[in-house]
Backbone as XML, in Angstrom:
<?xml version="1.0"?>
<chain id="A" units="angstrom">
  <residue number="1" name="UNK">
    <atom name="N" x="84.188" y="101.751" z="106.387"/>
    <atom name="CA" x="84.140" y="100.680" z="105.233"/>
    <atom name="C" x="83.198" y="101.814" z="104.578"/>
  </residue>
  <residue number="2" name="UNK">
    <atom name="N" x="83.799" y="102.508" z="103.126"/>
    <atom name="CA" x="83.656" y="103.377" z="102.533"/>
    <atom name="C" x="83.385" y="102.964" z="101.440"/>
  </residue>
  <residue number="3" name="UNK">
    <atom name="N" x="81.877" y="102.912" z="100.444"/>
    <atom name="CA" x="81.670" y="102.735" z="99.578"/>
    <atom name="C" x="81.744" y="103.931" z="98.563"/>
  </residue>
  <residue number="4" name="UNK">
    <atom name="N" x="82.331" y="104.354" z="97.556"/>
    <atom name="CA" x="82.326" y="104.710" z="96.414"/>
    <atom name="C" x="81.658" y="104.510" z="95.245"/>
  </residue>
  <residue number="5" name="UNK">
    <atom name="N" x="81.021" y="105.534" z="94.698"/>
    <atom name="CA" x="79.943" y="104.921" z="92.954"/>
    <atom name="C" x="80.728" y="105.440" z="92.111"/>
  </residue>
  <residue number="6" name="UNK">
    <atom name="N" x="80.940" y="104.453" z="91.353"/>
    <atom name="CA" x="82.025" y="103.976" z="89.617"/>
    <atom name="C" x="81.084" y="105.395" z="88.820"/>
  </residue>
  <residue number="7" name="UNK">
    <atom name="N" x="80.641" y="106.261" z="88.934"/>
    <atom name="CA" x="80.519" y="107.321" z="88.499"/>
    <atom name="C" x="81.173" y="108.356" z="88.863"/>
  </residue>
  <residue number="8" name="UNK">
    <atom name="N" x="81.817" y="108.522" z="90.119"/>
    <atom name="CA" x="82.434" y="109.271" z="90.640"/>
    <atom name="C" x="83.951" y="109.477" z="90.033"/>
  </residue>
  <residue number="9" name="UNK">
    <atom name="N" x="84.438" y="108.354" z="90.178"/>
    <atom name="CA" x="85.246" y="107.349" z="89.926"/>
    <atom name="C" x="86.041" y="107.348" z="88.259"/>
  </residue>
  <residue number="10" name="UNK">
    <atom name="N" x="84.978" y="106.886" z="87.809"/>
    <atom name="CA" x="85.665" y="105.976" z="86.216"/>
    <atom name="C" x="84.140" y="106.406" z="85.621"/>
  </residue>
  <residue number="11" name="UNK">
    <atom name="N" x="85.086" y="106.304" z="84.003"/>
    <atom name="CA" x="84.025" y="106.682" z="82.815"/>
    <atom name="C" x="83.358" y="104.960" z="82.643"/>
  </residue>
  <residue number="12" name="UNK">
    <atom name="N" x="82.342" y="104.936" z="82.324"/>
    <atom name="CA" x="81.644" y="103.275" z="81.960"/>
    <atom name="C" x="82.421" y="102.284" z="81.587"/>
  </residue>
  <residue number="13" name="UNK">
    <atom name="N" x="82.575" y="101.361" z="81.803"/>
    <atom name="CA" x="83.421" y="100.266" z="81.267"/>
    <atom name="C" x="84.809" y="99.913" z="81.043"/>
  </residue>
  <residue number="14" name="UNK">
    <atom name="N" x="85.618" y="101.538" z="81.862"/>
    <atom name="CA" x="86.951" y="101.755" z="82.182"/>
    <atom name="C" x="87.304" y="101.929" z="83.652"/>
  </residue>
  <residue number="15" name="UNK">
    <atom name="N" x="88.586" y="101.506" z="83.726"/>
    <atom name="CA" x="89.299" y="101.449" z="84.727"/>
    <atom name="C" x="90.131" y="102.102" z="85.594"/>
  </residue>
  <residue number="16" name="UNK">
    <atom name="N" x="90.353" y="103.495" z="84.695"/>
    <atom name="CA" x="91.752" y="104.945" z="84.724"/>
    <atom name="C" x="90.425" y="105.761" z="85.508"/>
  </residue>
  <residue number="17" name="UNK">
    <atom name="N" x="91.172" y="106.055" z="86.982"/>
    <atom name="CA" x="90.631" y="106.415" z="87.998"/>
    <atom name="C" x="90.344" y="108.630" z="87.510"/>
  </residue>
  <residue number="18" name="UNK">
    <atom name="N" x="89.351" y="108.728" z="87.494"/>
    <atom name="CA" x="89.127" y="109.820" z="87.106"/>
    <atom name="C" x="89.416" y="111.141" z="87.731"/>
  </residue>
  <residue number="19" name="UNK">
    <atom name="N" x="90.064" y="112.208" z="86.533"/>
    <atom name="CA" x="91.106" y="112.960" z="87.436"/>
    <atom name="C" x="90.372" y="113.831" z="88.867"/>
  </residue>
  <residue number="20" name="UNK">
    <atom name="N" x="88.569" y="113.791" z="88.247"/>
    <atom name="CA" x="88.268" y="114.519" z="89.512"/>
    <atom name="C" x="87.918" y="113.945" z="90.876"/>
  </residue>
  <residue number="21" name="UNK">
    <atom name="N" x="88.204" y="112.598" z="90.874"/>
    <atom name="CA" x="87.832" y="111.738" z="92.152"/>
    <atom name="C" x="89.631" y="112.058" z="93.107"/>
  </residue>
  <residue number="22" name="UNK">
    <atom name="N" x="90.448" y="112.860" z="92.232"/>
    <atom name="CA" x="91.487" y="113.027" z="93.247"/>
    <atom name="C" x="91.934" y="113.514" z="94.568"/>
  </residue>
  <residue number="23" name="UNK">
    <atom name="N" x="90.237" y="114.417" z="94.646"/>
    <atom name="CA" x="89.871" y="115.499" z="95.325"/>
    <atom name="C" x="89.712" y="114.214" z="96.978"/>
  </residue>
  <residue number="24" name="UNK">
    <atom name="N" x="88.824" y="113.455" z="96.485"/>
    <atom name="CA" x="88.079" y="112.833" z="97.668"/>
    <atom name="C" x="88.713" y="111.278" z="97.930"/>
  </residue>
  <residue number="25" name="UNK">
    <atom name="N" x="90.053" y="110.954" z="96.862"/>
    <atom name="CA" x="90.760" y="109.796" z="97.549"/>
    <atom name="C" x="92.021" y="110.607" z="98.260"/>
  </residue>
  <residue number="26" name="UNK">
    <atom name="N" x="92.414" y="111.927" z="98.162"/>
    <atom name="CA" x="93.081" y="112.482" z="98.799"/>
    <atom name="C" x="92.855" y="112.324" z="100.394"/>
  </residue>
  <residue number="27" name="UNK">
    <atom name="N" x="91.392" y="112.553" z="100.936"/>
    <atom name="CA" x="90.525" y="112.276" z="102.203"/>
    <atom name="C" x="90.225" y="111.313" z="102.582"/>
  </residue>
  <residue number="28" name="UNK">
    <atom name="N" x="90.501" y="109.991" z="101.626"/>
    <atom name="CA" x="90.642" y="108.624" z="102.137"/>
    <atom name="C" x="91.679" y="108.181" z="102.317"/>
  </residue>
  <residue number="29" name="UNK">
    <atom name="N" x="92.596" y="109.175" z="101.455"/>
    <atom name="CA" x="94.303" y="108.574" z="102.285"/>
    <atom name="C" x="94.363" y="109.467" z="103.253"/>
  </residue>
  <residue number="30" name="UNK">
    <atom name="N" x="93.579" y="109.838" z="103.199"/>
    <atom name="CA" x="94.667" y="110.972" z="104.905"/>
    <atom name="C" x="93.611" y="109.730" z="106.288"/>
  </residue>
  <residue number="31" name="UNK">
    <atom name="N" x="92.785" y="109.374" z="105.898"/>
    <atom name="CA" x="92.452" y="108.413" z="107.280"/>
    <atom name="C" x="92.923" y="107.611" z="107.214"/>
  </residue>
  <residue number="32" name="UNK">
    <atom name="N" x="93.319" y="106.779" z="106.025"/>
    <atom name="CA" x="94.142" y="105.618" z="106.221"/>
    <atom name="C" x="95.526" y="105.988" z="106.513"/>
  </residue>
  <residue number="33" name="UNK">
    <atom name="N" x="96.085" y="107.252" z="106.312"/>
    <atom name="CA" x="97.360" y="107.231" z="106.693"/>
    <atom name="C" x="97.332" y="107.551" z="108.591"/>
  </residue>
  <residue number="34" name="UNK">
    <atom name="N" x="96.451" y="108.130" z="108.764"/>
    <atom name="CA" x="95.923" y="108.278" z="110.229"/>
    <atom name="C" x="96.038" y="107.599" z="111.269"/>
  </residue>
  <residue number="35" name="UNK">
    <atom name="N" x="95.515" y="106.227" z="110.206"/>
    <atom name="CA" x="95.290" y="104.692" z="111.039"/>
    <atom name="C" x="96.117" y="103.756" z="110.405"/>
  </residue>
  <residue number="36" name="UNK">
    <atom name="N" x="97.840" y="104.284" z="110.637"/>
    <atom name="CA" x="98.413" y="103.529" z="109.687"/>
    <atom name="C" x="99.081" y="102.312" z="110.070"/>
  </residue>
  <residue number="37" name="UNK">
    <atom name="N" x="98.477" y="101.375" z="111.107"/>
    <atom name="CA" x="98.635" y="100.415" z="111.852"/>
    <atom name="C" x="97.944" y="99.410" z="111.187"/>
  </residue>
  <residue number="38" name="UNK">
    <atom name="N" x="96.834" y="99.810" z="110.216"/>
    <atom name="CA" x="95.423" y="99.366" z="109.985"/>
    <atom name="C" x="95.855" y="98.929" z="108.641"/>
  </residue>
  <residue number="39" name="UNK">
    <atom name="N" x="95.158" y="97.489" z="108.007"/>
    <atom name="CA" x="95.413" y="97.065" z="106.627"/>
    <atom name="C" x="94.455" y="97.770" z="106.231"/>
  </residue>
  <residue number="40" name="UNK">
    <atom name="N" x="94.524" y="97.203" z="104.297"/>
    <atom name="CA" x="93.415" y="98.510" z="103.566"/>
    <atom name="C" x="93.392" y="97.558" z="102.614"/>
  </residue>
  <residue number="41" name="UNK">
    <atom name="N" x="91.537" y="97.235" z="102.307"/>
    <atom name="CA" x="90.696" y="96.152" z="101.346"/>
    <atom name="C" x="90.447" y="96.936" z="100.552"/>
  </residue>
  <residue number="42" name="UNK">
    <atom name="N" x="90.952" y="97.264" z="99.490"/>
    <atom name="CA" x="90.644" y="97.854" z="98.128"/>
    <atom name="C" x="89.143" y="96.940" z="97.048"/>
  </residue>
  <residue number="43" name="UNK">
    <atom name="N" x="87.907" y="96.820" z="97.160"/>
    <atom name="CA" x="87.439" y="95.511" z="96.615"/>
    <atom name="C" x="86.258" y="96.315" z="95.862"/>
  </residue>
  <residue number="44" name="UNK">
    <atom name="N" x="86.721" y="96.019" z="94.296"/>
    <atom name="CA" x="85.840" y="96.524" z="92.756"/>
    <atom name="C" x="84.603" y="95.429" z="93.139"/>
  </residue>
  <residue number="45" name="UNK">
    <atom name="N" x="83.521" y="96.423" z="92.789"/>
    <atom name="CA" x="81.923" y="96.055" z="92.172"/>
    <atom name="C" x="82.053" y="96.032" z="91.017"/>
  </residue>
  <residue number="46" name="UNK">
    <atom name="N" x="80.548" y="95.299" z="90.156"/>
    <atom name="CA" x="80.218" y="95.873" z="89.421"/>
    <atom name="C" x="78.653" y="95.769" z="89.390"/>
  </residue>
  <residue number="47" name="UNK">
    <atom name="N" x="78.036" y="95.869" z="88.153"/>
    <atom name="CA" x="76.394" y="94.952" z="87.947"/>
    <atom name="C" x="76.469" y="93.855" z="87.178"/>
  </residue>
  <residue number="48" name="UNK">
    <atom name="N" x="75.543" y="93.253" z="86.838"/>
    <atom name="CA" x="75.858" y="91.960" z="86.012"/>
    <atom name="C" x="75.852" y="92.514" z="84.385"/>
  </residue>
  <residue number="49" name="UNK">
    <atom name="N" x="75.995" y="93.307" z="84.026"/>
    <atom name="CA" x="75.747" y="93.986" z="82.801"/>
    <atom name="C" x="77.387" y="93.254" z="81.931"/>
  </residue>
  <residue number="50" name="UNK">
    <atom name="N" x="76.849" y="92.623" z="81.030"/>
    <atom name="CA" x="77.983" y="91.805" z="80.372"/>
    <atom name="C" x="79.232" y="92.449" z="79.555"/>
  </residue>
  <residue number="51" name="UNK">
    <atom name="N" x="80.418" y="93.024" z="79.564"/>
    <atom name="CA" x="81.310" y="93.803" z="78.785"/>
    <atom name="C" x="81.635" y="92.777" z="77.690"/>
  </residue>
  <residue number="52" name="UNK">
    <atom name="N" x="82.459" y="92.004" z="77.921"/>
    <atom name="CA" x="82.773" y="90.807" z="76.389"/>
    <atom name="C" x="83.218" y="91.685" z="75.431"/>
  </residue>
  <residue number="53" name="UNK">
    <atom name="N" x="84.547" y="92.107" z="75.987"/>
    <atom name="CA" x="85.658" y="92.547" z="74.886"/>
    <atom name="C" x="86.564" y="91.859" z="74.268"/>
  </residue>
  <residue number="54" name="UNK">
    <atom name="N" x="87.789" y="92.097" z="73.522"/>
    <atom name="CA" x="88.679" y="91.584" z="73.259"/>
    <atom name="C" x="89.844" y="92.110" z="73.631"/>
  </residue>
  <residue number="55" name="UNK">
    <atom name="N" x="89.484" y="93.677" z="74.481"/>
    <atom name="CA" x="91.096" y="93.989" z="75.520"/>
    <atom name="C" x="90.456" y="94.149" z="76.568"/>
  </residue>
  <residue number="56" name="UNK">
    <atom name="N" x="92.217" y="94.502" z="77.333"/>
    <atom name="CA" x="91.289" y="94.679" z="78.391"/>
    <atom name="C" x="90.065" y="95.988" z="79.003"/>
  </residue>
  <residue number="57" name="UNK">
    <atom name="N" x="89.286" y="95.869" z="80.194"/>
    <atom name="CA" x="89.124" y="94.592" z="80.530"/>
    <atom name="C" x="87.964" y="93.968" z="79.743"/>
  </residue>
  <residue number="58" name="UNK">
    <atom name="N" x="88.104" y="92.564" z="79.793"/>
    <atom name="CA" x="87.486" y="91.562" z="78.792"/>
    <atom name="C" x="86.025" y="91.333" z="79.302"/>
  </residue>
  <residue number="59" name="UNK">
    <atom name="N" x="85.794" y="91.457" z="80.639"/>
    <atom name="CA" x="84.656" y="91.036" z="81.055"/>
    <atom name="C" x="84.400" y="91.871" z="82.695"/>
  </residue>
  <residue number="60" name="UNK">
    <atom name="N" x="83.737" y="91.618" z="83.745"/>
    <atom name="CA" x="83.822" y="92.161" z="85.298"/>
    <atom name="C" x="84.296" y="92.084" z="85.612"/>
  </residue>
  <residue number="61" name="UNK">
    <atom name="N" x="85.281" y="90.862" z="85.933"/>
    <atom name="CA" x="85.976" y="90.290" z="86.626"/>
    <atom name="C" x="87.300" y="91.197" z="86.578"/>
  </residue>
  <residue number="62" name="UNK">
    <atom name="N" x="87.629" y="91.385" z="85.294"/>
    <atom name="CA" x="88.741" y="92.102" z="85.004"/>
    <atom name="C" x="88.427" y="93.451" z="85.582"/>
  </residue>
  <residue number="63" name="UNK">
    <atom name="N" x="87.411" y="94.023" z="84.835"/>
    <atom name="CA" x="87.124" y="95.251" z="85.249"/>
    <atom name="C" x="86.888" y="95.774" z="86.986"/>
  </residue>
  <residue number="64" name="UNK">
    <atom name="N" x="86.319" y="94.959" z="87.627"/>
    <atom name="CA" x="86.196" y="94.371" z="89.230"/>
    <atom name="C" x="87.579" y="95.419" z="89.655"/>
  </residue>
  <residue number="65" name="UNK">
    <atom name="N" x="88.663" y="94.105" z="89.034"/>
    <atom name="CA" x="89.814" y="94.241" z="89.743"/>
    <atom name="C" x="90.659" y="95.039" z="89.203"/>
  </residue>
  <residue number="66" name="UNK">
    <atom name="N" x="90.991" y="95.598" z="88.298"/>
    <atom name="CA" x="91.320" y="96.673" z="87.439"/>
    <atom name="C" x="91.068" y="97.861" z="88.234"/>
  </residue>
  <residue number="67" name="UNK">
    <atom name="N" x="89.846" y="98.213" z="88.457"/>
    <atom name="CA" x="89.678" y="99.511" z="89.884"/>
    <atom name="C" x="90.306" y="99.390" z="90.792"/>
  </residue>
  <residue number="68" name="UNK">
    <atom name="N" x="90.556" y="98.128" z="91.477"/>
    <atom name="CA" x="90.562" y="98.273" z="92.546"/>
    <atom name="C" x="92.010" y="98.115" z="92.507"/>
  </residue>
  <residue number="69" name="UNK">
    <atom name="N" x="92.698" y="98.214" z="91.968"/>
    <atom name="CA" x="94.708" y="97.918" z="91.422"/>
    <atom name="C" x="94.583" y="99.465" z="91.553"/>
  </residue>
  <residue number="70" name="UNK">
    <atom name="N" x="93.512" y="100.389" z="90.230"/>
    <atom name="CA" x="94.285" y="101.521" z="89.808"/>
    <atom name="C" x="94.283" y="102.504" z="91.328"/>
  </residue>
  <residue number="71" name="UNK">
    <atom name="N" x="92.843" y="102.284" z="91.834"/>
    <atom name="CA" x="92.328" y="102.759" z="92.971"/>
    <atom name="C" x="94.125" y="102.691" z="93.703"/>
  </residue>
  <residue number="72" name="UNK">
    <atom name="N" x="94.381" y="101.522" z="94.639"/>
    <atom name="CA" x="95.303" y="101.228" z="95.116"/>
    <atom name="C" x="96.994" y="101.804" z="94.898"/>
  </residue>
  <residue number="73" name="UNK">
    <atom name="N" x="97.071" y="102.169" z="93.486"/>
    <atom name="CA" x="98.403" y="102.261" z="92.849"/>
    <atom name="C" x="98.273" y="104.077" z="93.152"/>
  </residue>
  <residue number="74" name="UNK">
    <atom name="N" x="96.770" y="104.645" z="92.951"/>
    <atom name="CA" x="97.036" y="106.226" z="92.844"/>
    <atom name="C" x="97.194" y="106.247" z="94.927"/>
  </residue>
  <residue number="75" name="UNK">
    <atom name="N" x="96.886" y="105.164" z="95.375"/>
    <atom name="CA" x="96.655" y="105.290" z="97.122"/>
    <atom name="C" x="98.350" y="105.747" z="97.491"/>
  </residue>
  <residue number="76" name="UNK">
    <atom name="N" x="98.928" y="104.886" z="96.616"/>
    <atom name="CA" x="100.519" y="104.304" z="96.650"/>
    <atom name="C" x="100.878" y="105.498" z="96.657"/>
  </residue>
  <residue number="77" name="UNK">
    <atom name="N" x="101.353" y="105.871" z="94.963"/>
    <atom name="CA" x="102.030" y="107.129" z="94.645"/>
    <atom name="C" x="101.990" y="108.042" z="94.598"/>
  </residue>
  <residue number="78" name="UNK">
    <atom name="N" x="100.782" y="108.667" z="94.833"/>
    <atom name="CA" x="100.237" y="110.099" z="94.713"/>
    <atom name="C" x="99.592" y="110.708" z="96.380"/>
  </residue>
  <residue number="79" name="UNK">
    <atom name="N" x="99.480" y="109.411" z="97.156"/>
    <atom name="CA" x="99.069" y="110.042" z="98.235"/>
    <atom name="C" x="99.483" y="109.329" z="99.463"/>
  </residue>
  <residue number="80" name="UNK">
    <atom name="N" x="100.272" y="108.499" z="99.384"/>
    <atom name="CA" x="101.553" y="107.947" z="100.343"/>
    <atom name="C" x="101.303" y="106.750" z="100.813"/>
  </residue>
  <residue number="81" name="UNK">
    <atom name="N" x="100.071" y="106.077" z="100.547"/>
    <atom name="CA" x="100.066" y="104.906" z="101.854"/>
    <atom name="C" x="100.953" y="103.751" z="101.075"/>
  </residue>
  <residue number="82" name="UNK">
    <atom name="N" x="101.382" y="102.823" z="102.629"/>
    <atom name="CA" x="102.427" y="102.076" z="102.211"/>
    <atom name="C" x="101.590" y="100.879" z="101.318"/>
  </residue>
  <residue number="83" name="UNK">
    <atom name="N" x="102.599" y="100.485" z="100.317"/>
    <atom name="CA" x="101.381" y="99.301" z="99.618"/>
    <atom name="C" x="101.806" y="98.317" z="100.684"/>
  </residue>
  <residue number="84" name="UNK">
    <atom name="N" x="102.279" y="97.889" z="101.552"/>
    <atom name="CA" x="102.197" y="96.817" z="101.911"/>
    <atom name="C" x="101.448" y="96.704" z="103.465"/>
  </residue>
  <residue number="85" name="UNK">
    <atom name="N" x="100.432" y="98.037" z="103.033"/>
    <atom name="CA" x="99.136" y="97.245" z="104.308"/>
    <atom name="C" x="97.483" y="97.141" z="102.806"/>
  </residue>
  <residue number="86" name="UNK">
    <atom name="N" x="98.135" y="97.306" z="101.506"/>
    <atom name="CA" x="96.881" y="97.327" z="100.871"/>
    <atom name="C" x="96.753" y="95.941" z="100.228"/>
  </residue>
  <residue number="87" name="UNK">
    <atom name="N" x="95.609" y="95.374" z="100.030"/>
    <atom name="CA" x="95.000" y="94.300" z="99.448"/>
    <atom name="C" x="93.767" y="94.877" z="98.334"/>
  </residue>
  <residue number="88" name="UNK">
    <atom name="N" x="93.775" y="94.644" z="97.059"/>
    <atom name="CA" x="93.382" y="95.318" z="95.767"/>
    <atom name="C" x="92.425" y="94.049" z="95.540"/>
  </residue>
  <residue number="89" name="UNK">
    <atom name="N" x="91.439" y="93.652" z="95.225"/>
    <atom name="CA" x="90.855" y="92.520" z="94.483"/>
    <atom name="C" x="89.120" y="92.841" z="93.832"/>
  </residue>
  <residue number="90" name="UNK">
    <atom name="N" x="88.851" y="92.245" z="93.054"/>
    <atom name="CA" x="87.337" y="91.947" z="92.473"/>
    <atom name="C" x="86.752" y="91.621" z="92.449"/>
  </residue>
  <residue number="91" name="UNK">
    <atom name="N" x="85.600" y="91.803" z="93.177"/>
    <atom name="CA" x="84.181" y="90.668" z="93.016"/>
    <atom name="C" x="83.275" y="90.999" z="92.442"/>
  </residue>
  <residue number="92" name="UNK">
    <atom name="N" x="83.648" y="91.554" z="90.598"/>
    <atom name="CA" x="82.863" y="91.537" z="89.550"/>
    <atom name="C" x="81.479" y="91.453" z="90.445"/>
  </residue>
  <residue number="93" name="UNK">
    <atom name="N" x="80.396" y="91.217" z="89.818"/>
    <atom name="CA" x="78.885" y="91.196" z="89.929"/>
    <atom name="C" x="78.711" y="90.498" z="91.003"/>
  </residue>
  <residue number="94" name="UNK">
    <atom name="N" x="79.454" y="89.597" z="91.922"/>
    <atom name="CA" x="78.685" y="88.339" z="92.628"/>
    <atom name="C" x="78.662" y="89.106" z="94.049"/>
  </residue>
  <residue number="95" name="UNK">
    <atom name="N" x="78.595" y="90.413" z="94.101"/>
    <atom name="CA" x="78.584" y="91.295" z="95.853"/>
    <atom name="C" x="77.220" y="92.211" z="95.791"/>
  </residue>
  <residue number="96" name="UNK">
    <atom name="N" x="76.263" y="91.992" z="94.839"/>
    <atom name="CA" x="75.295" y="92.673" z="94.798"/>
    <atom name="C" x="74.939" y="93.562" z="96.035"/>
  </residue>
  <residue number="97" name="UNK">
    <atom name="N" x="74.681" y="94.731" z="96.153"/>
    <atom name="CA" x="73.744" y="95.290" z="97.305"/>
    <atom name="C" x="72.173" y="95.180" z="97.202"/>
  </residue>
  <residue number="98" name="UNK">
    <atom name="N" x="72.044" y="95.199" z="96.111"/>
    <atom name="CA" x="70.583" y="95.576" z="95.798"/>
    <atom name="C" x="70.752" y="94.722" z="94.371"/>
  </residue>
  <residue number="99" name="UNK">
    <atom name="N" x="69.180" y="94.800" z="93.846"/>
    <atom name="CA" x="68.758" y="94.096" z="92.696"/>
    <atom name="C" x="69.612" y="94.253" z="91.304"/>
  </residue>
  <residue number="100" name="UNK">
    <atom name="N" x="69.726" y="94.114" z="90.076"/>
    <atom name="CA" x="70.354" y="93.844" z="89.275"/>
    <atom name="C" x="69.755" y="94.557" z="88.166"/>
  </residue>
  <residue number="101" name="UNK">
    <atom name="N" x="67.789" y="94.363" z="88.721"/>
    <atom name="CA" x="67.036" y="94.405" z="87.242"/>
    <atom name="C" x="66.521" y="95.873" z="87.385"/>
  </residue>
  <residue number="102" name="UNK">
    <atom name="N" x="67.068" y="96.820" z="87.857"/>
    <atom name="CA" x="66.639" y="98.303" z="87.783"/>
    <atom name="C" x="68.023" y="99.244" z="87.641"/>
  </residue>
  <residue number="103" name="UNK">
    <atom name="N" x="68.024" y="100.111" z="86.908"/>
    <atom name="CA" x="68.759" y="101.131" z="86.479"/>
    <atom name="C" x="69.614" y="101.800" z="88.093"/>
  </residue>
  <residue number="104" name="UNK">
    <atom name="N" x="68.692" y="101.867" z="88.679"/>
    <atom name="CA" x="69.266" y="102.538" z="89.674"/>
    <atom name="C" x="69.850" y="101.507" z="90.699"/>
  </residue>
  <residue number="105" name="UNK">
    <atom name="N" x="69.478" y="100.367" z="90.663"/>
    <atom name="CA" x="70.169" y="98.728" z="91.182"/>
    <atom name="C" x="71.120" y="98.798" z="90.847"/>
  </residue>
  <residue number="106" name="UNK">
    <atom name="N" x="71.502" y="98.558" z="89.453"/>
    <atom name="CA" x="73.115" y="98.450" z="88.847"/>
    <atom name="C" x="73.722" y="99.733" z="89.484"/>
  </residue>
  <residue number="107" name="UNK">
    <atom name="N" x="73.383" y="100.690" z="89.379"/>
    <atom name="CA" x="74.335" y="101.890" z="89.264"/>
    <atom name="C" x="75.025" y="101.779" z="91.240"/>
  </residue>
  <residue number="108" name="UNK">
    <atom name="N" x="73.891" y="101.119" z="91.924"/>
    <atom name="CA" x="74.350" y="101.531" z="93.426"/>
    <atom name="C" x="75.087" y="100.080" z="93.828"/>
  </residue>
  <residue number="109" name="UNK">
    <atom name="N" x="75.291" y="98.968" z="92.564"/>
    <atom name="CA" x="76.190" y="97.461" z="92.716"/>
    <atom name="C" x="77.552" y="97.827" z="92.398"/>
  </residue>
  <residue number="110" name="UNK">
    <atom name="N" x="77.780" y="99.016" z="91.407"/>
    <atom name="CA" x="79.060" y="99.394" z="90.720"/>
    <atom name="C" x="79.835" y="100.062" z="91.859"/>
  </residue>
  <residue number="111" name="UNK">
    <atom name="N" x="80.445" y="99.531" z="92.016"/>
    <atom name="CA" x="81.098" y="100.440" z="93.459"/>
    <atom name="C" x="82.485" y="99.989" z="93.730"/>
  </residue>
  <residue number="112" name="UNK">
    <atom name="N" x="83.273" y="100.566" z="94.297"/>
    <atom name="CA" x="84.505" y="100.353" z="94.524"/>
    <atom name="C" x="84.211" y="100.655" z="96.174"/>
  </residue>
  <residue number="113" name="UNK">
    <atom name="N" x="84.751" y="99.826" z="97.131"/>
    <atom name="CA" x="84.611" y="99.350" z="98.331"/>
    <atom name="C" x="85.723" y="99.724" z="99.493"/>
  </residue>
  <residue number="114" name="UNK">
    <atom name="N" x="86.470" y="100.750" z="99.956"/>
    <atom name="CA" x="87.535" y="100.487" z="100.878"/>
    <atom name="C" x="87.025" y="100.336" z="102.508"/>
  </residue>
  <residue number="115" name="UNK">
    <atom name="N" x="87.541" y="99.307" z="103.127"/>
    <atom name="CA" x="87.550" y="98.399" z="103.991"/>
    <atom name="C" x="88.959" y="98.773" z="104.946"/>
  </residue>
  <residue number="116" name="UNK">
    <atom name="N" x="89.054" y="99.586" z="106.282"/>
    <atom name="CA" x="90.198" y="99.552" z="106.863"/>
    <atom name="C" x="89.974" y="98.531" z="107.873"/>
  </residue>
  <residue number="117" name="UNK">
    <atom name="N" x="91.234" y="97.705" z="108.336"/>
    <atom name="CA" x="90.895" y="96.784" z="109.341"/>
    <atom name="C" x="91.933" y="96.636" z="110.148"/>
  </residue>
  <residue number="118" name="UNK">
    <atom name="N" x="91.708" y="96.353" z="111.210"/>
    <atom name="CA" x="92.705" y="96.246" z="112.309"/>
    <atom name="C" x="93.304" y="95.193" z="112.189"/>
  </residue>
  <residue number="119" name="UNK">
    <atom name="N" x="94.883" y="94.796" z="112.142"/>
    <atom name="CA" x="95.643" y="93.657" z="112.359"/>
    <atom name="C" x="94.549" y="92.987" z="112.969"/>
  </residue>
  <residue number="120" name="UNK">
    <atom name="N" x="95.311" y="91.258" z="113.368"/>
    <atom name="CA" x="94.521" y="90.343" z="114.127"/>
    <atom name="C" x="94.916" y="90.571" z="115.626"/>
  </residue>
  <residue number="121" name="UNK">
    <atom name="N" x="96.259" y="91.042" z="116.011"/>
    <atom name="CA" x="96.319" y="91.151" z="117.064"/>
    <atom name="C" x="96.068" y="92.573" z="118.000"/>
  </residue>
  <residue number="122" name="UNK">
    <atom name="N" x="95.621" y="93.593" z="116.656"/>
    <atom name="CA" x="95.678" y="94.613" z="117.260"/>
    <atom name="C" x="94.047" y="94.711" z="117.521"/>
  </residue>
  <residue number="123" name="UNK">
    <atom name="N" x="93.187" y="93.951" z="116.880"/>
    <atom name="CA" x="91.854" y="93.251" z="116.463"/>
    <atom name="C" x="91.607" y="92.585" z="117.981"/>
  </residue>
  <residue number="124" name="UNK">
    <atom name="N" x="92.144" y="92.025" z="118.449"/>
    <atom name="CA" x="91.975" y="91.171" z="119.617"/>
    <atom name="C" x="92.142" y="92.433" z="121.136"/>
  </residue>
  <residue number="125" name="UNK">
    <atom name="N" x="93.317" y="93.528" z="120.728"/>
    <atom name="CA" x="93.353" y="94.270" z="122.217"/>
    <atom name="C" x="91.867" y="95.066" z="121.771"/>
  </residue>
  <residue number="126" name="UNK">
    <atom name="N" x="91.429" y="95.286" z="120.936"/>
    <atom name="CA" x="90.088" y="96.100" z="120.804"/>
    <atom name="C" x="89.379" y="95.326" z="121.520"/>
  </residue>
  <residue number="127" name="UNK">
    <atom name="N" x="89.471" y="93.687" z="121.417"/>
    <atom name="CA" x="88.269" y="93.110" z="122.126"/>
    <atom name="C" x="88.691" y="92.468" z="123.992"/>
  </residue>
  <residue number="128" name="UNK">
    <atom name="N" x="90.121" y="92.673" z="124.045"/>
    <atom name="CA" x="90.327" y="93.031" z="125.273"/>
    <atom name="C" x="90.653" y="90.892" z="125.608"/>
  </residue>
  <residue number="129" name="UNK">
    <atom name="N" x="90.813" y="90.407" z="124.298"/>
    <atom name="CA" x="90.896" y="89.370" z="124.588"/>
    <atom name="C" x="92.265" y="88.795" z="123.709"/>
  </residue>
  <residue number="130" name="UNK">
    <atom name="N" x="93.329" y="87.942" z="125.123"/>
    <atom name="CA" x="93.972" y="87.731" z="125.002"/>
    <atom name="C" x="94.721" y="86.760" z="123.843"/>
  </residue>
  <residue number="131" name="UNK">
    <atom name="N" x="95.854" y="86.937" z="122.749"/>
    <atom name="CA" x="96.066" y="86.041" z="121.604"/>
    <atom name="C" x="96.470" y="84.742" z="122.300"/>
  </residue>
  <residue number="132" name="UNK">
    <atom name="N" x="96.483" y="83.711" z="121.442"/>
    <atom name="CA" x="96.825" y="82.436" z="121.731"/>
    <atom name="C" x="98.474" y="81.997" z="121.937"/>
  </residue>
  <residue number="133" name="UNK">
    <atom name="N" x="98.807" y="81.401" z="123.018"/>
    <atom name="CA" x="100.541" y="81.514" z="122.481"/>
    <atom name="C" x="100.470" y="80.056" z="121.862"/>
  </residue>
  <residue number="134" name="UNK">
    <atom name="N" x="101.722" y="79.897" z="121.240"/>
    <atom name="CA" x="101.594" y="78.605" z="120.672"/>
    <atom name="C" x="103.224" y="78.022" z="121.168"/>
  </residue>
</chain>
């Protein structure tokens, strides 16, 4: 799992990936493409500071999901990651790494995580477990 700080990727309250994040995403994409039989989960996370906007993103749920899908689209269109391997989702403020009571804690909770996972049959092979036959 790789956790990327929102400060490196986005402007505050925005979901468009910053141009300077392209180099990091290129490196991430290389690893993803090297493990081309694995699935990729992109998970957006926020702090608990409310957005309450009339436009998108309206709240932390929107922000976290839009950030994950923005990154998924860049990995697909700019770095050739096969989109059928990608799942993008938002966890809003409900998966904190630490307390939201401090500035540093909120900063740590605002992140996008990229999780590379083997498919179940490959995972079973790695664990040397035979799959159940139906």
